[in-house]
LUMTIKOL-44179 format. One line per field, with one value per residue (C-alpha): x, y, z. Coordinates in nm, 4 decimals. Example, Ala and Ser with C-alpha at 12.3 -4.5 7.8 and 13.67 -1.06 7.14 Angstrom:
BEGIN
X: (1.2300, 1.3670)
Y: (-0.4500, -0.1060)
Z: (0.7800, 0.7140)
END
This chain:
BEGIN
X: (15.1583, 14.8162, 14.9762, 15.0885, 14.7418, 14.5714, 14.8370, 14.7871, 14.4092, 14.4225, 14.6257, 14.3514, 14.0817, 14.2854, 14.3370, 13.9651, 13.8747, 14.1407, 14.0068, 13.6569, 13.7976, 13.9780, 13.6679, 13.4648, 13.7267, 13.7143, 13.3335, 13.3490, 13.6067, 13.3496, 13.1891, 13.2492, 13.4196, 13.4844, 13.7797, 13.9475, 13.9637, 14.2820, 14.2789, 14.5385, 14.6445, 14.8018, 14.9936, 14.8709, 15.1118, 15.4134, 15.4790, 15.8249, 15.9216, 16.1384, 16.2001, 16.0895, 16.3942, 16.6535, 16.8723, 17.0053, 17.3790, 17.3084, 17.2494, 16.9859, 16.8410, 16.7988, 16.9834, 17.1099, 17.2894, 17.6530, 17.6918, 17.7286, 18.0732, 18.0835, 17.8630, 18.0558, 17.9065, 17.5646, 17.6765, 17.6326, 17.8305, 17.7818, 17.8007, 17.4681, 17.2976, 17.1533, 17.3014, 17.1466, 17.2949, 17.4703, 17.1753, 17.2828, 17.0671, 17.3629, 17.2026, 17.4881, 17.4170, 17.0452, 16.9249, 16.7815, 16.4213, 16.2972, 15.9507, 15.6660, 15.4174, 15.0528, 14.9068, 14.7420, 14.4027, 14.2450, 14.2834, 14.1168, 13.9613, 14.1183, 14.0036, 14.2572, 14.1551, 14.4027, 14.2671, 14.0993, 14.1410, 13.9176, 13.6955, 13.5358, 13.1698, 13.0360, 12.7156, 12.6058, 12.5363, 12.8354, 13.0614, 13.4066, 13.6071, 13.9735, 14.1343, 13.9620, 13.5883, 13.2469, 12.9021, 12.6180, 12.3011, 11.9791, 11.9019, 11.6312, 11.8977, 11.9967, 12.2650, 12.5349, 12.8454, 12.9735, 13.2412, 13.0185, 12.9191, 12.6983, 12.3896, 12.0840, 11.7826, 11.4458, 11.1100, 11.0611, 11.4061, 11.5671, 11.9288, 11.9611, 12.2229, 12.1881, 11.9844, 11.7422, 11.8880, 11.8682, 12.1863, 12.1899, 12.2928, 12.4750, 12.1417, 12.0557, 11.7848, 11.7437, 11.8773, 11.6210, 11.6824, 11.4150, 11.2142, 11.2825, 11.6631, 11.8287, 12.1014, 12.3569, 12.3173, 12.3682, 12.7196, 12.8656, 13.1836, 13.4803, 13.3501, 13.0001, 12.8110, 12.5294, 12.4948, 12.1927, 12.0524, 11.8059, 11.7684, 11.5415, 11.3511, 10.9733, 10.7743, 10.4397, 10.2321, 9.9770, 10.2240, 10.4816, 10.7609, 11.0437, 11.0974, 11.3939, 11.2786, 11.4293, 11.7212, 11.8176, 12.1500, 12.2444, 12.3439, 12.2423, 12.3556, 12.0834, 12.2400, 12.5660, 12.6347, 12.7178, 13.0776, 13.2633, 13.5614, 13.6643, 13.9720, 14.0239, 13.9992, 13.8756, 13.5778, 13.3836, 13.3117, 13.1688, 12.8017, 12.7611, 12.6297, 12.9393, 12.8108, 12.9902, 12.8503, 13.0063, 13.1388, 13.2008, 13.5260, 13.7771, 13.5918, 13.3069, 13.0365, 12.7585, 12.7531, 12.5391, 12.2077, 12.2006, 11.9914, 12.2621, 12.3591, 12.6239, 12.8505, 12.8557, 12.8554, 13.1894, 13.3489, 13.1930, 13.2150, 13.5251, 13.6241, 13.7304, 13.3981, 13.2305, 13.2076, 13.3911, 13.4277, 13.6237, 13.9688, 13.9191, 13.7651, 13.4494, 13.4888, 13.1679, 13.1130, 13.3634, 13.3483, 13.6058, 13.6799, 13.7460, 14.1003, 14.1589, 14.3624, 14.2124, 14.5556, 14.7012, 14.3989, 14.4158, 14.7853, 14.7040, 14.4186, 14.6537, 14.9025, 14.6308, 14.5179, 14.8707, 14.9004, 14.5696, 14.6862, 15.0130, 14.8269, 14.5842, 14.8788, 15.0196, 14.6866, 14.6808, 15.0390, 14.9655, 14.6557, 14.8540, 15.1180, 14.8513, 14.6928, 15.0287, 15.1029, 14.7679, 14.7105, 15.0614, 15.3158, 15.0787, 15.0210, 15.3896, 15.4460)
Y: (5.2640, 5.1385, 4.9819, 5.3190, 5.4622, 5.1900, 5.1966, 5.5691, 5.5245, 5.2623, 5.5103, 5.7717, 5.5244, 5.4240, 5.7842, 5.8585, 5.5725, 5.6734, 6.0293, 5.8986, 5.7108, 6.0194, 6.2352, 5.9865, 5.9996, 6.3779, 6.3745, 6.1576, 6.3659, 6.4448, 6.0971, 5.9284, 5.5913, 5.6246, 5.4282, 5.5682, 5.3720, 5.3120, 5.2344, 4.9651, 4.9389, 4.6463, 4.6253, 4.4232, 4.1463, 4.2892, 4.1915, 4.0718, 4.2467, 4.0413, 4.1122, 3.8164, 3.8384, 3.8391, 3.5282, 3.3751, 3.3124, 2.9377, 2.9481, 3.0548, 2.7094, 2.6439, 2.4903, 2.1926, 2.4128, 2.5237, 2.8730, 3.1689, 3.3171, 3.5880, 3.7873, 3.6432, 3.3016, 3.4523, 3.6281, 3.9772, 4.2462, 4.5452, 4.7748, 4.6327, 4.7284, 5.0741, 5.2381, 5.5478, 5.7118, 5.3944, 5.1627, 4.8449, 4.5776, 4.3390, 3.9942, 3.8642, 4.1325, 4.2128, 4.5173, 4.4460, 4.5590, 4.4090, 4.4240, 4.6586, 4.7655, 4.7457, 4.9807, 4.9185, 4.8874, 4.9159, 4.5723, 4.6441, 4.9190, 4.8382, 4.9757, 5.1365, 5.0262, 5.2502, 5.3907, 5.7310, 6.0077, 5.9889, 6.2814, 6.3105, 6.4186, 6.3282, 6.1879, 5.8602, 5.6770, 5.8015, 5.4983, 5.4803, 5.1683, 5.1672, 4.8847, 4.6220, 4.5707, 4.6564, 4.7308, 4.5188, 4.6964, 4.5666, 4.7038, 4.6174, 4.4148, 4.2159, 4.2543, 4.5039, 4.6231, 4.9731, 5.1670, 5.4702, 5.4747, 5.7858, 5.6184, 5.7734, 5.6585, 5.6977, 5.7610, 5.3910, 5.3503, 5.1662, 5.2468, 5.3426, 5.4789, 5.8005, 5.6216, 5.4664, 5.1148, 4.9272, 4.8456, 4.4695, 4.2618, 3.9291, 3.7485, 3.9561, 4.1548, 4.5349, 4.6992, 4.8897, 5.1170, 5.1235, 5.4444, 5.5210, 5.5093, 5.8473, 5.8493, 5.9568, 5.6210, 5.4040, 5.2613, 5.0909, 4.8961, 4.8304, 4.4912, 4.6233, 4.5362, 4.7824, 4.8261, 4.9991, 5.0341, 4.7834, 4.4111, 4.3289, 4.4821, 4.4614, 4.5260, 4.7047, 4.5569, 4.8382, 5.1220, 4.9123, 5.0405, 4.8785, 4.9680, 4.8853, 4.7784, 4.6610, 4.8103, 5.1133, 5.1349, 4.7971, 4.7351, 4.4820, 4.3903, 4.4939, 4.3656, 4.2866, 4.4855, 4.2678, 4.3846, 4.1666, 4.1394, 3.9062, 3.6915, 3.8270, 4.1944, 4.0955, 3.9198, 4.2466, 4.4849, 4.8339, 4.8629, 5.2387, 5.4616, 5.3607, 5.0021, 4.6741, 4.3378, 3.9935, 3.8217, 3.4527, 3.4906, 3.7565, 3.8499, 4.0279, 3.7655, 3.7919, 3.5355, 3.2323, 3.1903, 2.9777, 2.7023, 2.6020, 2.2359, 2.2170, 1.9918, 2.2570, 2.5585, 2.4661, 2.4878, 2.8097, 3.0146, 3.2080, 3.0459, 3.3872, 3.5494, 3.4342, 3.7137, 3.6604, 3.8701, 4.1843, 4.2432, 4.6204, 4.8313, 5.0426, 5.3934, 5.5557, 5.9267, 5.9261, 5.9150, 5.7986, 6.0463, 5.9605, 5.8292, 6.0282, 6.3474, 6.6181, 6.7661, 6.4297, 6.3500, 6.6908, 6.6398, 6.2972, 6.4470, 6.7022, 6.4259, 6.2172, 6.5139, 6.5621, 6.1926, 6.2079, 6.5087, 6.3328, 6.0278, 6.2534, 6.4241, 6.0832, 5.9865, 6.3123, 6.2574, 5.9020, 6.0191, 6.2906, 6.0374, 5.8066, 6.0927, 6.1833, 5.8224, 5.7693, 6.1027, 6.2260, 5.9444, 5.7179, 5.9864, 6.0281, 5.8578)
Z: (5.7782, 5.8800, 6.1855, 6.3148, 6.2586, 6.4607, 6.7328, 6.7891, 6.7811, 7.0585, 7.2631, 7.2213, 7.3295, 7.6342, 7.7431, 7.6964, 7.9289, 8.1792, 8.1770, 8.2551, 8.5557, 8.6847, 8.6351, 8.8411, 9.1163, 9.1270, 9.1328, 9.4474, 9.6310, 9.9040, 9.9166, 10.2505, 10.2278, 9.8532, 9.7157, 9.4064, 9.0829, 8.8880, 8.5156, 8.4464, 8.0853, 7.9063, 7.5793, 7.2885, 7.1926, 7.0122, 6.6524, 6.5545, 6.2311, 5.9938, 5.6271, 5.4184, 5.1853, 5.4654, 5.4793, 5.7965, 5.8295, 5.8386, 5.4675, 5.2178, 5.1829, 5.5558, 5.8478, 5.6422, 5.3881, 5.4434, 5.5936, 5.3601, 5.3997, 5.1322, 4.8968, 4.6038, 4.6776, 4.6106, 4.2941, 4.4345, 4.6090, 4.8361, 4.5356, 4.4239, 4.7489, 4.8052, 5.1107, 5.2665, 5.5761, 5.6827, 5.6315, 5.4585, 5.3049, 5.3109, 5.3206, 5.5331, 5.7945, 5.7728, 5.9681, 6.3110, 6.2844, 6.6124, 6.7674, 6.6838, 6.9488, 6.8462, 7.1071, 7.4421, 7.6076, 7.9515, 8.1080, 8.4432, 8.6520, 8.9885, 9.3220, 9.5538, 9.9040, 10.0799, 10.4058, 10.3790, 10.6334, 10.9416, 11.0389, 11.3832, 11.3710, 11.7140, 11.5625, 11.7214, 11.3976, 11.1974, 11.1689, 11.0125, 10.9336, 11.0275, 10.8315, 10.6206, 10.6224, 10.4802, 10.6180, 10.4782, 10.3634, 10.2118, 9.8649, 9.6095, 9.4249, 9.7322, 9.9972, 9.9051, 10.0845, 10.1520, 10.3370, 10.3755, 10.7419, 10.7356, 10.8869, 11.0480, 11.2499, 11.0807, 11.2508, 11.3203, 11.4722, 11.1783, 11.0945, 10.7285, 10.4923, 10.2929, 10.0226, 10.2704, 10.2662, 10.5967, 10.7846, 10.8509, 11.1496, 11.1370, 11.0902, 10.7863, 10.9673, 10.9797, 11.2955, 11.5000, 11.7991, 12.0782, 12.0829, 12.4496, 12.4156, 12.3514, 12.0893, 12.3473, 12.5267, 12.2187, 12.2112, 11.9053, 11.9765, 11.7505, 11.6374, 11.5616, 11.8800, 11.9575, 12.3327, 12.4919, 12.8473, 12.9938, 13.0387, 12.7447, 12.4531, 12.4146, 12.0982, 12.1149, 11.8335, 11.8500, 11.8147, 11.6250, 11.8477, 12.0397, 12.4048, 12.6252, 12.9726, 13.2988, 13.4872, 13.2784, 13.4608, 13.3179, 12.9556, 12.6943, 12.3430, 12.1007, 11.7791, 11.6021, 11.2857, 10.9851, 10.9527, 10.7027, 10.4722, 10.1894, 10.1405, 9.7894, 9.7058, 9.3610, 9.5220, 9.5216, 9.2388, 9.2340, 9.1466, 9.1825, 9.4617, 9.6630, 9.6834, 9.6129, 9.5128, 9.5411, 9.2282, 9.1826, 8.9925, 8.8974, 8.5790, 8.7549, 8.7168, 8.9784, 9.2548, 9.1850, 9.3680, 9.6790, 9.5191, 9.2715, 9.2923, 9.5650, 9.3590, 9.0866, 9.3176, 9.4704, 9.1272, 9.0052, 9.3243, 9.4167, 9.7488, 9.8768, 9.7837, 10.1037, 10.3636, 10.6900, 11.0083, 10.9338, 11.0770, 11.0854, 11.3602, 11.3682, 11.5098, 11.6376, 11.5792, 11.2931, 10.9143, 10.6622, 10.3863, 10.0239, 9.9729, 9.6548, 9.6309, 9.4126, 9.3369, 9.2296, 9.0150, 8.8438, 8.7658, 8.6239, 8.4217, 8.2628, 8.1842, 8.0184, 7.8114, 7.6788, 7.5977, 7.4123, 7.2118, 7.1238, 6.9948, 6.8091, 6.6387, 6.5439, 6.3850, 6.1899, 6.0721, 5.9598, 5.7768, 5.5983, 5.4934, 5.3560, 5.1658, 5.0140, 4.9207, 4.7506, 4.5791, 4.5011, 4.4930, 4.3033, 4.0361, 3.9506, 3.6230)
END
């Protein structure tokens, strides 16, 4: 009876965690570039139920004993066995009890990387990713990756995300737009190249500003956005704030620092955790919407609530049966 109580309780815990995941998805319905989470559950190992007094047809004493052919050989008969509604405790034909499930648990919170809908904004620094890929941004915790391409240019010309983190180029440096270049003349190509007018860029140390100079009818490549992907989708894990960090294995462990002994590093690093050029395409003046559907998540939320209530009812029933067994059955004498 305790088994049923614990099995139902694990079901309640699982549905609570799944509800938290769905609630987080709904809360990010309007977050650009957000990828929905999916709670994947896994069963505990089933238990094979066998009655300890059941004999196998090979004989009561084991495989070396002659097979049992009749109840008379054991000095008993069917009349000695209680039968209720067809159930027979006949030792020659023991009832098939089978396996007992012991509940389930959340094995993984997986990320659904399905493409979100694309929304045209016309803003120069709104960037959407069509296909696979991440933007690299510099945070206080190190380099992080995001699909949210809602960038803006600050007063010093640096491209930043909504939380003020710098967008990085392929060299790991912040990207800065010259002060004399209007936004309308900044072109960002599909592979992340930032093209502006002029032949070169000068830096004024007194005013701390960049200026594009030369033939303004010509074009030059200012920088290359660090636009990457990973060979393994499990190589990145959500950190929060729509950011991802690199892990060194599929259990979510942070990547090792660069100064780790190289002979050891090759064994502890996930070989697919190294960023490589993305196969997707950057679309300028466009944003990627969240890939979750509010209607689908609400339906799933209702389903989870019903599953939770069913498991709660099972716990209550088991508790009532235990109460009856202890306080009533045990007192009959």
